[in-house]
C-alpha positions as CSV (number, residue, x, y, z in Angstrom):
1,M,9.0,-7.4,44.2
2,F,12.8,-6.8,45.6
3,Q,12.4,-9.6,47.8
4,R,11.4,-12.0,45.2
5,I,14.5,-11.1,43.2
6,V,16.9,-11.5,46.2
7,T,15.3,-15.0,46.9
8,F,15.7,-16.1,43.2
9,F,19.4,-15.2,43.4
10,E,20.1,-16.8,46.8
11,K,18.5,-20.0,45.4
12,Q,19.9,-20.4,42.0
13,S,22.7,-18.1,41.3
14,F,25.2,-19.3,44.2
15,G,25.3,-22.8,42.6
16,V,27.5,-21.2,40.0
17,C,30.3,-20.7,42.1
18,T,30.1,-24.3,43.5
19,Y,29.8,-25.7,40.0
20,I,32.9,-23.9,38.7
21,A,34.9,-24.4,41.8
22,E,34.2,-28.4,41.7
23,R,35.0,-28.4,37.9
24,F,38.4,-26.6,38.4
25,N,39.3,-28.3,41.8
26,M,39.2,-24.8,43.4
27,S,38.2,-23.0,46.6
28,I,34.7,-21.8,46.4
29,S,35.8,-18.6,48.1
30,K,38.2,-17.7,45.7
31,I,35.9,-18.0,42.7
32,R,33.4,-15.9,44.5
33,L,36.1,-13.3,45.1
34,F,37.0,-13.3,41.6
35,F,33.6,-12.4,40.3
36,I,33.2,-9.7,43.0
37,Y,36.5,-8.0,41.9
38,S,36.4,-8.7,38.5
39,S,32.8,-7.0,38.4
40,F,34.3,-3.7,39.8
41,L,36.9,-3.9,37.1
42,A,35.1,-5.1,34.1
43,V,32.0,-2.8,34.9
44,G,29.5,-5.6,35.6
45,F,30.2,-7.9,32.7
46,P,31.1,-10.9,34.9
47,I,27.5,-10.2,36.6
48,V,26.1,-10.9,33.3
49,F,28.0,-14.0,32.7
50,Y,26.9,-15.1,36.3
51,V,23.3,-14.7,35.6
52,M,23.6,-16.5,32.3
53,A,25.4,-19.5,33.9
54,A,22.9,-19.7,36.5
55,L,20.0,-20.1,33.8
56,V,22.0,-22.6,31.9
57,L,22.7,-24.9,35.1
58,D,19.2,-24.4,36.1
59,V,18.0,-25.6,32.5
60,R,20.6,-28.4,32.7
61,H,19.3,-29.7,36.3
62,Y,15.6,-29.3,34.6
63,I,16.7,-31.6,31.7
64,K,18.4,-34.1,33.7
65,R,15.5,-34.5,35.9
66,I,12.9,-35.1,33.2
67,R,15.2,-37.6,31.8
68,L,15.5,-39.6,34.8
69,R,11.5,-39.7,34.9
70,I,11.4,-41.1,31.5
71,W,13.7,-43.9,32.2
72,D,12.1,-44.6,35.4
73,M,8.7,-45.6,33.6
């Protein structure tokens, strides 16, 4: 069970930092460090934001994939 959770976070949630860094034209490592340090200071609130952003990005990717399939027909 624990390995499935770790695998999910390795596949899905690391795209959040990459997406934010590309949008704001910043370094990915700076965004990751921000999430790590702010998690300690804000008692885990950024972790909740991180998981929610990963879910939103996954849904957006799924919708775009369906939209492309519809127009290919």
